[in-house]
DSSP file (Angstrom, degrees, kcal/mol; ACC not computed):
  #  RESIDUE AA STRUCTURE BP1 BP2  ACC     N-H-->O    O-->H-N    N-H-->O    O-->H-N    TCO  KAPPA ALPHA  PHI   PSI    X-CA   Y-CA   Z-CA
    1    1 A M              0   0    0      0, 0.0     2,-0.8     0, 0.0     6,-0.1   0.000 360.0 360.0 360.0 147.1  -51.4  -72.9  -50.3
    2    2 A D    >   -     0   0    0      4,-0.1     3,-1.7     1,-0.1     0, 0.0  -0.888 360.0-164.1 -96.3 106.8  -53.7  -71.2  -52.7
    3    3 A F  T 3  S+     0   0    0     -2,-0.8    48,-0.1     1,-0.3    -1,-0.1   0.426  83.1  69.9 -80.7   4.6  -55.3  -74.1  -54.6
    4    4 A N  T 3  S+     0   0    0      2,-0.1    -1,-0.3    46,-0.1    48,-0.0   0.474  96.3  64.1 -91.4  -3.4  -56.5  -71.7  -57.3
    5    5 A K  S <  S-     0   0    0     -3,-1.7    46,-0.3    46,-0.1    44,-0.1  -0.820  99.7 -87.7-114.9 157.3  -52.9  -71.3  -58.5
    6    6 A P        -     0   0    0      0, 0.0     2,-0.4     0, 0.0    64,-0.3  -0.263  36.7-146.4 -60.6 148.3  -50.5  -73.9  -59.9
    7    7 A I  E     -A   49   0A   0     42,-2.9    42,-3.2    62,-0.1     2,-0.3  -0.949   9.6-138.1-116.3 137.6  -48.4  -76.0  -57.4
    8    8 A C  E     -AB  48  68A   0     60,-3.1    60,-2.3    -2,-0.4     2,-0.4  -0.746  13.4-164.6 -97.9 147.5  -44.8  -77.1  -58.3
    9    9 A A  E     -AB  47  67A   0     38,-2.4    38,-2.9    -2,-0.3     2,-0.4  -0.999   4.3-165.6-129.6 132.2  -43.6  -80.5  -57.4
   10   10 A V  E     +AB  46  66A   0     56,-2.1    56,-2.3    -2,-0.4     2,-0.3  -0.968  12.3 166.5-122.9 130.1  -39.9  -81.4  -57.5
   11   11 A V  E     -A   45   0A   0     34,-2.1    34,-2.7    -2,-0.4     2,-0.5  -0.939  26.6-132.2-132.9 160.4  -38.2  -84.8  -57.4
   12   12 A E  E     +A   44   0A   0     -2,-0.3     4,-0.4    32,-0.2    32,-0.2  -0.949  65.7  23.3-114.9 132.5  -34.7  -85.9  -58.1
   13   13 A G  S  > S-     0   0    0     30,-2.9     4,-1.9    -2,-0.5     5,-0.1   0.139  81.3 -94.0  98.3 149.2  -33.9  -88.8  -60.4
   14   14 A D  H  > S+     0   0    0      1,-0.2     4,-2.2     2,-0.2     5,-0.2   0.819 119.5  55.7 -66.7 -33.0  -35.6  -90.6  -63.3
   15   15 A D  H  > S+     0   0    0      2,-0.2     4,-2.3     1,-0.2    -1,-0.2   0.944 111.1  42.6 -67.5 -47.4  -37.1  -93.3  -61.1
   16   16 A D  H  > S+     0   0    0     -4,-0.4     4,-2.4     1,-0.2    -2,-0.2   0.842 112.8  55.3 -68.6 -32.6  -38.9  -90.8  -58.8
   17   17 A S  H  X S+     0   0    0     -4,-1.9     4,-2.5     2,-0.2    -1,-0.2   0.934 109.1  46.4 -64.1 -43.9  -39.9  -88.7  -61.8
   18   18 A K  H  X S+     0   0    0     -4,-2.2     4,-2.5     1,-0.2    -2,-0.2   0.917 113.2  49.6 -63.3 -43.6  -41.5  -91.8  -63.4
   19   19 A K  H  X S+     0   0    0     -4,-2.3     4,-2.4     1,-0.2    -1,-0.2   0.905 110.8  49.0 -62.7 -40.9  -43.3  -92.7  -60.1
   20   20 A L  H  X S+     0   0    0     -4,-2.4     4,-2.7     2,-0.2    -2,-0.2   0.922 110.4  50.7 -68.4 -42.8  -44.6  -89.1  -59.7
   21   21 A R  H  X S+     0   0    0     -4,-2.5     4,-2.5     1,-0.2    -2,-0.2   0.941 112.1  47.9 -54.6 -48.6  -45.9  -89.0  -63.3
   22   22 A E  H  X S+     0   0    0     -4,-2.5     4,-2.6     1,-0.2    -2,-0.2   0.878 110.8  51.2 -62.4 -38.6  -47.7  -92.4  -62.7
   23   23 A Y  H  X S+     0   0    0     -4,-2.4     4,-1.9     2,-0.2    -2,-0.2   0.931 110.3  49.3 -63.2 -46.8  -49.1  -91.1  -59.4
   24   24 A F  H  <>S+     0   0    0     -4,-2.7     5,-2.8     1,-0.2     4,-0.2   0.933 114.3  44.9 -57.2 -49.1  -50.4  -87.9  -61.1
   25   25 A V  H ><5S+     0   0    0     -4,-2.5     3,-1.3     1,-0.2    -2,-0.2   0.920 111.9  51.4 -63.9 -45.2  -52.1  -89.9  -63.9
   26   26 A E  H 3<5S+     0   0    0     -4,-2.6    -1,-0.2     1,-0.3    -2,-0.2   0.818 116.3  41.4 -62.2 -31.8  -53.6  -92.6  -61.5
   27   27 A H  T 3<5S-     0   0    0     -4,-1.9    -1,-0.3    -5,-0.2    -2,-0.2   0.252 112.6-115.1-104.8  14.0  -55.1  -89.9  -59.4
   28   28 A G  T < 5 +     0   0    0     -3,-1.3     2,-0.6     1,-0.2    -3,-0.2   0.823  57.9 157.6  62.2  34.7  -56.3  -87.6  -62.2
   29   29 A I      < -     0   0    0     -5,-2.8     2,-0.2    -6,-0.2    -1,-0.2  -0.826  39.4-132.2 -94.8 121.4  -54.0  -84.7  -61.3
   30   30 A A  E     +C   50   0A   0     20,-0.6    20,-2.1    -2,-0.6     2,-0.3  -0.538  40.6 158.5 -73.8 136.4  -53.3  -82.4  -64.3
   31   31 A F  E     -C   49   0A   0     18,-0.2     2,-0.3    -2,-0.2    18,-0.2  -0.974  28.2-160.0-152.3 165.6  -49.6  -81.6  -64.7
   32   32 A R  E     -C   48   0A   0     16,-2.0    16,-2.9    -2,-0.3     2,-0.4  -0.981  31.2-110.2-145.2 151.5  -47.0  -80.4  -67.1
   33   33 A V  E     +C   47   0A   0     -2,-0.3    14,-0.3    14,-0.2     3,-0.1  -0.698  30.2 176.8 -83.5 129.1  -43.2  -80.8  -67.0
   34   34 A I  E    S+     0   0A   0     12,-3.3     2,-0.4    -2,-0.4    13,-0.2   0.867  72.7   3.1 -93.9 -54.0  -41.3  -77.6  -66.4
   35   35 A I  E     -C   46   0A   0     11,-1.5    11,-3.1     6,-0.0     2,-0.4  -1.000  65.1-171.4-136.0 134.4  -37.8  -78.8  -66.2
   36   36 A E  E     -C   45   0A   0     -2,-0.4     9,-0.2     9,-0.2     8,-0.1  -0.903  64.6 -35.8-134.0 106.0  -36.6  -82.3  -66.8
   37   37 A G  S    S+     0   0    0      7,-2.1     2,-0.2    -2,-0.4     8,-0.1   0.722  74.1 167.9  64.6  28.3  -33.0  -83.5  -66.1
   38   38 A Y    >   -     0   0    0      6,-0.5     3,-1.3     1,-0.1     6,-0.4  -0.530  39.8-128.1 -75.3 143.5  -31.1  -80.4  -67.2
   39   39 A V  G >  S+     0   0    0      1,-0.3     3,-1.8    -2,-0.2    -1,-0.1   0.857 103.6  60.8 -57.4 -40.2  -27.4  -80.4  -66.2
   40   40 A Y  G 3  S+     0   0    0      1,-0.3    -1,-0.3     3,-0.0     3,-0.1   0.642 111.0  39.9 -72.2 -11.5  -27.5  -77.0  -64.5
   41   41 A V  G X  S-     0   0    0     -3,-1.3     3,-0.6     1,-0.5    -1,-0.3   0.177 109.5-125.2-113.8  17.4  -30.1  -78.2  -62.0
   42   42 A G  T <   -     0   0    0     -3,-1.8    -1,-0.5     1,-0.2    -2,-0.0  -0.544  67.4 -31.4  74.4-141.0  -28.7  -81.6  -61.5
   43   43 A D  T 3  S+     0   0    0     -2,-0.2   -30,-2.9    -3,-0.1     2,-0.2  -0.172  93.7 144.9-107.7  40.8  -31.1  -84.4  -62.0
   44   44 A L  E <   -A   12   0A   0     -3,-0.6    -7,-2.1    -6,-0.4    -6,-0.5  -0.537  34.7-160.8 -80.4 144.1  -34.2  -82.5  -60.9
   45   45 A H  E     -AC  11  36A   0    -34,-2.7   -34,-2.1    -9,-0.2     2,-0.5  -0.992  11.2-165.8-122.2 117.7  -37.6  -83.0  -62.5
   46   46 A I  E     -AC  10  35A   0    -11,-3.1   -12,-3.3    -2,-0.5   -11,-1.5  -0.934   5.2-173.3-115.7 127.6  -40.0  -80.1  -61.9
   47   47 A F  E     -AC   9  33A   0    -38,-2.9   -38,-2.4    -2,-0.5     2,-0.5  -0.880  17.5-147.3-116.2 145.4  -43.7  -80.3  -62.5
   48   48 A E  E     +AC   8  32A   0    -16,-2.9   -16,-2.0    -2,-0.3     2,-0.3  -0.966  32.7 169.9-107.8 128.2  -46.5  -77.8  -62.4
   49   49 A C  E     -AC   7  31A   0    -42,-3.2   -42,-2.9    -2,-0.5     2,-0.5  -0.921  33.5-131.1-139.6 162.5  -49.8  -79.3  -61.3
   50   50 A S  E     + C   0  30A   0    -20,-2.1   -20,-0.6    -2,-0.3     2,-0.3  -0.971  37.2 162.2-116.9 124.9  -53.3  -78.4  -60.3
   51   51 A M        -     0   0    0     -2,-0.5     2,-0.2   -46,-0.3   -46,-0.1  -0.952  34.8-125.8-140.9 154.8  -54.6  -80.0  -57.1
   52   52 A T     >  -     0   0    0     -2,-0.3     4,-2.4     1,-0.1     5,-0.2  -0.477  44.2-100.3 -86.7 169.6  -57.3  -79.6  -54.5
   53   53 A E  H  > S+     0   0    0      1,-0.2     4,-2.4     2,-0.2     5,-0.2   0.893 124.4  50.3 -59.6 -38.0  -56.4  -79.5  -50.9
   54   54 A E  H  > S+     0   0    0      2,-0.2     4,-2.1     1,-0.2    -1,-0.2   0.944 112.2  45.0 -67.7 -46.1  -57.4  -83.2  -50.5
   55   55 A T  H  > S+     0   0    0      1,-0.2     4,-2.4     2,-0.2    -1,-0.2   0.847 112.9  52.5 -65.8 -33.5  -55.3  -84.3  -53.5
   56   56 A F  H  X S+     0   0    0     -4,-2.4     4,-2.8     2,-0.2     5,-0.2   0.938 108.8  48.9 -64.9 -49.4  -52.4  -82.2  -52.3
   57   57 A Q  H  X S+     0   0    0     -4,-2.4     4,-1.6     1,-0.2    -2,-0.2   0.884 113.9  46.8 -61.0 -40.3  -52.5  -83.7  -48.8
   58   58 A A  H  X S+     0   0    0     -4,-2.1     4,-2.8     2,-0.2    -1,-0.2   0.937 113.4  47.9 -67.4 -46.0  -52.5  -87.2  -50.3
   59   59 A A  H  X S+     0   0    0     -4,-2.4     4,-1.8     1,-0.2     6,-0.3   0.889 110.4  52.1 -61.9 -40.7  -49.7  -86.5  -52.7
   60   60 A D  H  < S+     0   0    0     -4,-2.8    -1,-0.2     1,-0.2    -2,-0.2   0.882 116.7  40.5 -61.5 -38.4  -47.6  -84.9  -50.0
   61   61 A R  H  < S+     0   0    0     -4,-1.6    -2,-0.2    -5,-0.2    -1,-0.2   0.859 120.2  42.2 -76.6 -37.8  -48.1  -88.0  -47.9
   62   62 A D  H  < S+     0   0    0     -4,-2.8     2,-0.2    -5,-0.1    -2,-0.2   0.559 110.0  51.2 -93.3 -11.4  -47.8  -90.6  -50.7
   63   63 A T  S  < S-     0   0    0     -4,-1.8   -47,-0.0    -5,-0.2   -43,-0.0  -0.727  72.4-125.0-123.3 173.7  -44.8  -89.4  -52.7
   64   64 A N        +     0   0    0     -2,-0.2     2,-0.1   -48,-0.1    -4,-0.1   0.222  68.5 124.9 -97.7  13.8  -41.3  -88.2  -52.3
   65   65 A A        -     0   0    0     -6,-0.3     2,-0.6   -54,-0.1   -54,-0.2  -0.383  59.0-134.3 -75.8 149.7  -41.9  -84.9  -54.1
   66   66 A L  E     -B   10   0A   0    -56,-2.3   -56,-2.1    -2,-0.1     2,-0.4  -0.934  26.6-156.3 -98.8 120.2  -41.2  -81.5  -52.6
   67   67 A F  E     +B    9   0A   0     -2,-0.6     2,-0.3   -58,-0.2   -58,-0.2  -0.810  22.4 153.9-104.2 139.6  -44.2  -79.3  -53.2
   68   68 A Y  E     -B    8   0A   0    -60,-2.3   -60,-3.1    -2,-0.4     2,-0.4  -0.958  25.9-145.1-152.3 170.0  -44.1  -75.5  -53.2
   69   69 A Q        -     0   0    0     -2,-0.3     2,-0.2   -62,-0.2   -62,-0.1  -0.998  18.3-125.1-142.9 137.5  -45.8  -72.5  -54.7
   70   70 A W              0   0    0     -2,-0.4   -65,-0.0   -64,-0.3    -2,-0.0  -0.505 360.0 360.0 -76.8 151.8  -44.6  -69.1  -55.8
   71   71 A D              0   0    0     -2,-0.2    -1,-0.1     0, 0.0     0, 0.0   0.487 360.0 360.0 -68.6 360.0  -46.2  -66.1  -54.3
């Protein structure tokens, strides 16, 4: 991952979305919501966030989010 570029995080469902938001806030991770609960993508919640390698590794380990990055 290139940690100078935004990282996307995807979760499904309102409960996981709430938990991920709380995780980001508790760990000082800057984020913004890209898509939240639109019918055409199911119940997906997509966030764009900025993380260091260390915060990424912790978030990957501690949350149910799928992290990815566009080229």
